[in-house]
N, C-alpha and C positions, 0 to 999 in steps of 0.2 A: 381707557379712552376718556377724553375730557368732554364733559357734557355741558358745563356751566361756565359762564364768563361774566365778570363785571363789565359794565358798559365801556370803561376806559382801558380794559385789559387788552393787550395785543392779541390779534387773532390771525390765524393762517388764512390764506386766500380761500381755500375750500370751506373753511368755517363760516366765512361771511355769507356764502350761499345757503348755509344751514340755519341762519338766524332771521331771515326775512328782511323786508324793506324797512319797517319801523325801527327794529333793533339796530339795523345798519346805520340809519340816520342818527339815532341816539349815540351809537358808538363813535361815529365821525365827529359829531358835535362835541362830545365829551373829550375826545382826543385833541380837539382844537383848543381845549381849555375853557370852553364856554360852560355856563352854569346849567347843569342837567341834574335832576333829582337822582339820588343814589339808587342803583338798581343792578340787576343782573339779568342775563338772558339764558334760557335753556334751549339747546339745539334741537333740531328736528329728529336727531338720532334717538332721543328719549321717547318720542312718540312712536317711532318705528319699533323700538325694542319693547315698548309697552304692549303693542298689539301682537308682536311675535311671541311674547311671554304670557299669553292668556290674560291680558289686561292686568298685569302685575308690574309694579315698579321694583326693579332689582335693588339689592343692598347698596351697590356701588353708586347708583344714581341718587338714592336717598342720602347717602353720606355726602355726596358733592353738593346737593341742594342745601342740606343742613350746614355744611361748611360755609356756603355763600350767605345764608341767612345770618350766621354768626359774624361774617365780615360786615354785613349791613348793620348789625347791632353795634359793632365797634365804630363804624363810620358815623352813625347817627346818634350814638349814646342812648339808644332805646333798646328795649328788650322784647323780642317776639314772645307773646304770651304773658308779658309783664302786666301786673295789675294797675300800676300807677303811671307808668311812662311807656306805653306799649308801642312797639314797632308794628305799624299796619302796612300791608302790601296791597298793591293793585296788580292784578294779572291781566295782561293784554296780549292778544294774538298778534303775530307779525308774519304775514304771508310773503312769499317770494314775489308774487304779483298781486298787488293790493286790489281787493274787490270792495268798494265802499259798502258799508252797512252790513256786511255779511257776518262779521265776527263781533261778539259782545265781549265785554270785559267784566271782571269781578273786582269791586273795590272794597276796601276795609277788611281784607283778609287778616285775621288775627283777633278780631273781636269775639268775645264770648259773653255769656250772661254775667259772669263774675266781673269781668273787666268793665263792662258797661255800668254795672252797679257801682263799682268802686270809683269810676270816673264821674259818675253822677253826683256822688257825695262831695266831690271836690269843687263843684261850681254851681252857681245859681242858674246858669244858662245850660241846663242839662239836656234839653229836648233835642239839640242837634246831635248829641252822642247817640241817642236812641234812633234818630232818623238815619244815621250812618249804619246802625245795626240792622234796621228794617231793610235798608237798601242792599246790604250785604246778603242777608237771607234770601231776598228776592233774586238778586243776581246769581247766587249759588244755585237756587232752585231751577232757574231758567237755563243757565249755561251748563251746569254739571249734571243735574237730574232731569233736564228737559221737561219741566212742568211749569205751568203758569199758576200763580197764587192770586186768586180773586181778592183775598183778604188784604193783600198789599195795596190794591187800588182803594179799598175802603180806608185803610190806614192813612194813605196819602191825603184823602179827602178830609179826614179828621184832623190831621196835622195842619193842613192849609186853613181850616176854618176855626180851630180851637187852640192853636199853637201856644198862646200865652196863658191859657188856663189849665193845661194838662198837668196832672200830678204824676209822680213816679208810679203810684199804684195803678193809675189809668193806663200808663204806658206798659206796665207789666201785664195788664189784662190784654192789651192789644198784641203784645208779644206772644202770649199764651195762645191766642186765637190763630196767629200766623203760623206758629209751630205745629199747632193741631192740624191745620189744613195741610202743611208740609208732610206730616206723618201719614195722614189719610191717603195722600196722593203718591207717596214714595214707599210706604210700608216700613219706613225706618225713622228713627228720631233724627232731628237736625244735629249734626256734630257740634259738640260743645267743648272742644279743646283745640288749641291752635294747630297741633301737629296733624290731627285728623283732617 
């Protein structure tokens, strides 16, 4: 069974019903030749099989997702998990009947401690990289683990008030606090590799 499609990849009529409204719009716009960021959509069959399989993703689904990540790497000339030119993904829900504000998204999927550290070394304007990472951790905690991180609100306040004077050491300290709260609330460490 095919579970994953590029936005501009031809789809059967019954597949369109399995990708939701947002993904259908992106597919249609992409097929018209208009500029759409590179991406792919995973059908609702994956969700159904995940729950039928005791919340496990089967090997065939993992292979297809990895195949499409590789296709994005080729299209963008970036590497998912790459230290210096990383491919970062945003995960967005696409419902059949849209309900405003019901589904969150997760941005900057693919960032890790090591990638953030390496990207920081390559620029004087490194604070935005850390801000992306803090946002990713918060999105992941909220959407995947269903926990709110109070430390994130504190970090946002610090970034808004002291953005120009923050050092990498101070940002690392804030990251440590955020991950500590994540571990206390979820009982596991925050995943620090792109595949996980």
